[in-house]
N, C-alpha and C positions, 0 to 999 in steps of 0.2 A: 503493501501499499502506500511508503513511502516514497515509491518511483511515482507512481501515480501522480501524487501529490506536485511532487518535481516538476514531473512534463508537463499538469497543469498551470504552475504558476510560470511556467517558461512559454506557454501558450498565452498568457493574458496578455492583453496590449498596452498601451503605453497610458494610456486613458484609466483603463482598470487598474492597474498600478497606482497612478495619481491618485484616484477616488481612494482606494484602498489606504495610504499615506495619510490623506485629509482623513479619513474616518476613524483612523488610529491614533492619529493626531488630538481629536473633537474630544474620542474618550479618555484621554489622559487628562484634558483638564476638568479643576472641578464644578461645583454645582457652579449655575449664573448667580445664585443669591451670592456664594460665597466670590465670587470674581469682581461683584458688584464692589462688595464692601472692601475688597483688596483694592479697586482704584481709586475710591472713595478715600482710603487713606495713604493711598499716593500723591491724591490732586490735594489735599489737606498738608500734609506735609512738604509737596514740591510751594506751594500758598503761603507756608511761614518759611522758608528756607527764600523766596522770592521777597517777603518783607522785610527780612533780617537783612538779606540784602542791601535794600532800598533800589529793587527794580522799580523802574516805569518807563513807560513810553510813549511817544506822541502820538496823536487819533490823526490819522493826515486828512481827514477833512472837517474838521474843526481846529486843529494845533493845539488840542486841548493835550494838558500833559495827566497819565493816567498813569497812580502808582500801585502796584502790587497792596494787594490788601490780604491780611493774616486771619481764615478760615477758624482758628481756632481762638482767636479773641472773642471777648464777653459777647459783644453785641451781633457777632454771627454764629454764637454758640444757642441764642436764645432763639 
């Protein structure tokens, strides 16, 4: 039987192998809710770093300077 599975994998097309890889990669990811909270944490830490580093940008349409806001501040946690 292992010889049959080796032959079957050799006969799969490039698109089938690609889709198999995408499926295995997707199955290895955590639950979507967990990913959501991980990304929230990343954004909050990035906002803290940007605020601490005094990052600011100029809006091209209004020429207004916009500073990074710390999402961990009391005002933003409420």
